[in-house]
BALUM-128852 format. One line per 3 residues: number of its first residue (from 1); for each residue x, z, y of C-alpha. Coordinates in steps of 0.05 Angstrom, whole numbers, plus 32768, in hexadecimal, padded with zeros to 4 digits. Layout:
NUM = X,Z,Y; ...
This chain:
1 = 815A,836F,80C8; 8195,8342,80C2; 81D8,835C,80D8
4 = 81E6,8352,8123; 819F,8346,8136; 817D,8373,816A
7 = 8133,8383,8171; 8119,838E,81B7; 80D6,838A,81DB
10 = 80CD,8345,81F9; 80C1,8369,823D; 8105,8389,823A
13 = 812B,8347,8236; 80FA,8316,825B; 80D0,8317,8299
16 = 8088,8306,8286; 8059,82EE,82BE; 8015,82D1,82BE
19 = 8000,828F,82DE; 7FCB,8287,8314; 7F96,8257,832B
22 = 7F87,8243,8374; 7F3B,8243,837A; 7F13,821B,837C
25 = 7F43,81F0,8354; 7F1E,81B0,8366; 7F32,81BA,83AE
28 = 7F7C,81BB,839E; 7F81,8182,836C; 7FA4,8143,8389
31 = 7FC0,80FF,8379; 7FF3,8100,83B0; 803E,80F5,83A3
34 = 8051,813B,83BB; 801D,8159,8389; 8038,8192,835B
37 = 8030,818C,8310; 7FF3,81B4,82FB; 8002,81CA,82B2
40 = 7FC8,81D6,8289; 7FBE,81E5,823E; 7FA8,819E,8232
43 = 7FEC,8185,824A; 800C,81A2,820B; 8014,8173,81D1
46 = 8007,8190,818B; 8047,8194,8167; 8077,818C,81A4
49 = 80A1,81C3,81C0; 80A4,81A5,8204; 8070,8196,823B
52 = 8088,815B,8262; 804D,813F,828B; 800E,8156,82A8
55 = 7FCA,8133,82B4; 7FBC,8154,82F5; 7FE4,816C,8335
58 = 7FD2,819D,8369; 7FE0,819E,83B5; 801F,81C2,83CB
61 = 7FF7,81F7,83EF; 7FDA,820B,83AB; 801D,8225,8394
64 = 8019,8266,83B7; 7FD7,8274,8392; 7FF4,8262,834F
67 = 8036,826E,832D; 806D,823C,8332; 8096,822D,82F3
70 = 80D2,8203,82E8; 80F1,81D4,82B4; 810F,81FB,827A
73 = 80DF,8235,8287; 80BC,8250,824B; 8072,8259,824E
76 = 803D,8277,821C; 7FF3,8269,821B; 7FCD,82AA,8220
79 = 7F86,8293,8215; 7F5C,8266,81E9; 7F93,824A,81BC
82 = 7FBD,828B,81CE; 8003,8297,81BB; 801C,824D,81BA
85 = 8061,8248,81D9; 807E,820B,8200; 80BD,81FB,8226
88 = 80B3,81D6,8266; 80D1,8193,8271; 80B6,8190,82BB
91 = 80AA,81BB,82F8; 8065,81D1,8308; 8030,8206,8310
94 = 800C,822C,82D9; 7FC6,824A,82DB; 7FB2,828E,82BF
97 = 7FAD,8270,8276; 7FFA,8272,8273; 8030,82A5,8274
100 = 8076,8293,8289; 80AF,82B7,8268; 80F2,82B6,828A
103 = 8133,82CC,8263; 815F,82DE,829F; 8195,82FB,8272
106 = 819B,82BC,824C; 8194,82E0,8207; 816B,82A9,81E7
109 = 8175,8262,81D6; 8131,8247,81F1; 8123,8220,81B0
112 = 8132,8260,8189; 80FF,8284,81B2; 80CC,8249,81AA
115 = 80D3,824D,815C; 80D2,829A,815B; 8093,82A1,8188
118 = 8072,826A,8165; 807E,8288,811E; 8043,82A2,80F5
121 = 805E,82E9,80F9; 805B,82EB,8144; 801B,82C6,8147
124 = 7FFA,82FB,811A; 8015,832E,814D; 7FF7,830B,8185
127 = 7FB5,8304,8163; 7FB6,834F,8154; 7FC3,835D,81A0
130 = 7F94,8328,81BB; 7F58,8347,81DE; 7F16,8327,81F0
133 = 7ED2,8314,81D6; 7EC4,82CC,81C4; 7F08,82B9,81E2
136 = 7F44,82E1,81D1; 7F78,82ED,8208; 7FBE,8306,820E
139 = 7FD3,8327,824E; 801B,832E,8265; 801F,8379,8254
142 = 800E,836C,820C; 8040,8335,8206; 8078,8360,8224
145 = 806A,8390,81ED; 8077,8364,81B4; 80B8,836D,818E
148 = 80E9,8333,818C; 8128,832A,8161; 8168,8316,8187
151 = 819B,82F9,815B; 81DF,82E5,8177; 81DC,82A4,819E
154 = 8208,827E,816C; 81D7,8291,8134; 819B,8280,815F
157 = 81BA,823C,8169; 81C6,8232,811C; 817D,8244,810E
160 = 8164,8215,8142; 818E,81DD,8127; 8170,81E8,80E1
163 = 8129,81ED,80F9; 8132,81B2,8129; 814B,8188,80F1
166 = 810F,8199,80C4; 80DE,8190,80FC; 80FE,814E,8110
169 = 80F4,8135,80C8; 80AB,8148,80C7; 809E,8127,8109
172 = 80C3,80E8,80F1; 809A,80E4,80B4; 8059,80ED,80D9
175 = 806E,80B3,8107; 8077,808A,80C8; 8030,8099,80B4
178 = 801A,807D,80F9; 8042,8040,80EC; 8022,8035,80A9
181 = 7FDF,803A,80CA; 7FF8,8007,8100; 800E,7FD7,80CA
184 = 7FCB,7FDC,80A5; 7FA7,7FCB,80E7; 7FD7,7F90,80F4
187 = 7FC9,7F74,80AF; 7F7F,7F79,80BC; 7F81,7F50,80FC
190 = 7FB2,7F1F,80E0; 7F84,7F10,80A6; 7F40,7F16,80C3
193 = 7F45,7F17,8112; 7F14,7F42,8138; 7ED3,7F4C,810E
196 = 7EA9,7F48,814E; 7EC7,7F0C,8170; 7ECE,7EEA,812A
199 = 7F03,7EB7,8144; 7F12,7EA2,80FD; 7ECB,7E8C,80F3
202 = 7EB5,7EB5,80BA; 7E6B,7EC4,80A8; 7E4C,7EF6,80D7
205 = 7E1F,7F2B,80B4; 7DFA,7F67,80C9; 7E14,7FAC,80B0
208 = 7DD1,7FB5,8092; 7DD8,7F76,8068; 7E19,7F90,804A
211 = 7DFA,7FD4,8032; 7DCA,7FE8,7FFF; 7DB7,8024,802A
214 = 7DC6,8041,8070; 7DAD,8087,8077; 7DB2,80BB,80AE
217 = 7DB6,8104,809B; 7D75,812F,809A; 7D57,814D,80DA
220 = 7D75,8193,80E7; 7D31,81B5,80D4; 7D3A,8199,808E
223 = 7D7E,81B9,8084; 7D7E,81FD,80A9; 7DB6,822E,80A3
226 = 7D87,825E,8080; 7D86,822E,8046; 7DD1,8235,8039
229 = 7DE9,825C,7FFD; 7E2B,8273,7FDF; 7E4D,823C,7FB5
232 = 7E3C,823D,7F6C; 7E3F,820B,7F31; 7DFA,81F3,7F40
235 = 7DFF,81F2,7F8B; 7E03,81B1,7FB5; 7E37,81A8,7FEA
238 = 7E20,8197,8032; 7E4E,8162,8050; 7E58,816A,809A
241 = 7E75,8147,80D7; 7EB9,8166,80CA; 7EC0,8145,8086
244 = 7EBE,80FF,80A7; 7EEB,8115,80E1; 7F20,8137,80B6
247 = 7F18,8104,807D; 7F15,813D,804B; 7EDF,8149,8018
250 = 7EFC,818E,8002; 7EEF,81B4,8041; 7EAB,81D5,8054
253 = 7E85,8212,803D; 7E3B,81FF,8040; 7E14,81F9,8004
256 = 7DCA,81F3,7FF0; 7DA3,8201,7FAE; 7D92,81CB,7F7D
259 = 7D47,81D7,7F8E; 7D56,81C9,7FD9; 7D80,818E,7FC8
262 = 7D47,8171,7F9F; 7D1E,816C,7FDD; 7D57,8148,8004
265 = 7D72,811E,7FCE; 7D6B,80DF,7FF9; 7DA6,80FB,8021
268 = 7DD5,8101,7FE7; 7E1D,80E7,7FED; 7E42,80CE,7FB3
271 = 7E88,80B9,7FA5; 7E92,8075,7FC7; 7E60,8082,7FFE
274 = 7E7A,807C,8046; 7E65,80B1,8079; 7E6C,80AB,80C4
277 = 7E6C,80E0,80F7; 7E31,80DA,8127; 7E35,8113,8159
280 = 7E6C,8123,818B; 7EA6,8100,816B; 7E81,80C1,8158
283 = 7E95,808A,8125; 7EC8,80B0,80F9; 7EC1,8091,80B4
286 = 7ED2,80AE,806E; 7EC6,8098,8029; 7EAF,80CD,7FFC
289 = 7EE7,80D0,7FC3; 7EDF,80D1,7F79; 7ED9,8119,7F5F
292 = 7EB8,8132,7FA2; 7E87,816B,7F9A; 7E3E,8153,7F91
295 = 7E19,815C,7FD1; 7DF3,8140,800F; 7DFE,8132,8056
298 = 7DE7,815A,8093; 7DC8,813B,80D1; 7E07,812C,80F4
301 = 7E1C,80F5,80C1; 7E08,80AD,80B0; 7E12,8093,8069
304 = 7E21,804C,8054; 7E1B,8037,800D; 7E3A,7FF0,8009
307 = 7E22,7FB6,7FDC; 7E51,7F85,7FBA; 7E58,7F55,7FF2
310 = 7E8D,7F80,8015; 7ECC,7FA6,8002; 7ECC,7FEF,801A
313 = 7F12,7FEA,8039; 7EFD,7FAC,8060; 7EBD,7FCE,8075
316 = 7EE4,800D,808F; 7F13,7FE2,80B9; 7EDD,7FB6,80D6
319 = 7EB3,7FF3,80EA; 7EEF,8011,810F; 7EEA,7FD1,8139
322 = 7E9F,7FD5,8147; 7E90,801F,814B; 7E9B,8024,8197
325 = 7E61,7FF3,81A0; 7E2E,8020,817D; 7DF6,803A,81AA
328 = 7DFE,8082,81C1; 7DD3,80B5,81E2; 7DE0,80F8,8209
331 = 7E0E,8104,8243; 7E34,8140,8229; 7E35,8142,81DC
334 = 7E26,80FB,81CA; 7E01,80E4,818E; 7DF7,80A2,816B
337 = 7DB8,8086,818B; 7D96,805B,8158; 7DA6,804C,8111
340 = 7D80,800B,811A; 7DB4,7FEF,814B; 7DEB,7FFF,8119
343 = 7DC7,7FDB,80E2; 7DC0,7F9D,810F; 7E09,7F9D,8126
346 = 7E2D,7F61,810B; 7E74,7F5B,80EF; 7E98,7F21,80D1
349 = 7E98,7F1B,8087; 7ED2,7EF6,8067; 7ED0,7EDD,8020
352 = 7ED4,7F15,7FED; 7F17,7EFF,7FCC; 7F37,7F09,8013
355 = 7F19,7F4B,801D; 7F34,7F5D,7FD8; 7F7A,7F46,7FEA
358 = 7F78,7F6E,8029; 7F60,7FAB,8000; 7F9C,7FA4,7FD2
361 = 7FCC,7FA6,800C; 7FAD,7FE1,802A; 7FAD,8005,7FE8
364 = 7FF7,7FFB,7FE1; 8000,8015,802A; 7FD5,8051,8018
367 = 8000,8060,7FDC; 803D,8064,8008; 8018,808F,803A
370 = 8009,80C0,8003; 804F,80C5,7FEE; 8062,80D1,8035
373 = 802C,8106,8040; 8048,812A,7FFF; 808E,8127,801E
376 = 8074,8144,8060; 8051,817C,803A; 8091,818E,8016
379 = 80BB,818D,8056; 8086,81B9,807A; 808A,81E9,803F
382 = 80D6,81ED,8046; 80D0,81F5,8093; 809F,822F,808C
385 = 80C9,8251,8058; 8104,8250,8088; 80DB,8269,80C1
388 = 80C4,82A2,8094; 810B,82B0,8081; 8123,82B4,80C6
391 = 80E8,82D3,80EA; 80BF,82FC,80B9
């Protein structure tokens, strides 16, 4: 341990209390101006250290059945995504999915505590302590027993300044990625307008007429889990919904034998094919990249193989504009209703030379994005190494 640093149980230096929920909660929710912020896990923004707003409020009489917390209090999730720390930017009430930690002796810089309790080392300790079946939970007693390091405040402030700087750089670069995406979208609308409204008077074509094939994945009975095998050199990968959603061909662990693939070869996906998610999260599109593992898609995907009338990049952007109009079925987990309606959906088709000009501009933007992603990864590696240096 570094010189001058102490180690104590969290319960020795902080009070740790659990939130509470007035029940039935629906009877206490309100839109009135005197409502009290009702702080839920969903109000926490990924990557942010602060909670600054809530989606719901409760009636003042619900406070006595909950736990009131205040701006600058430190809270910790204790179920589901347990062990996630946040600093409050608002007053409110917390339910029993939260713990509040109060440092009455002012031993901690709150941002230091945020980084420390959010470090991989402490998360591993929380995970070890968490109890439960399907859902793991931390209780206040377990959290009180966790060891914490207490550097002098001046050192805490130096550590926070360094980590805040690196975290700020990462967030700024991520914002730049969003700005590149906004630029690409702006270029699309400037060149082509809305592909549904077609205010620029291009030819209107059905999606089916722009594809050599549109195929939905096989029925579930054709691709049961019992058919999955360990990956081998002769095995074929099973592409799933998450490949389209995460825009990543390298993830996934399901494979089938060459013999099974031969019976399902109609559903093969190849480099250049575009897959689309069709269940739950609908309409996420992803082009299978060159060098991707040979494989086929499951029932939650739709595959587009384009013909030479349309550029892939133009197709992807146009589909983003029309996907919300696709027929859906189901009240809970929704699914694409009919492939036939997708085939009949019309989009505008500018001349191919203009599509190619657009593709060149987008490819230039994507190159800049890749450089930015590499820079983000390098900064995240540095951030993690500093976290490890201070907290492991």
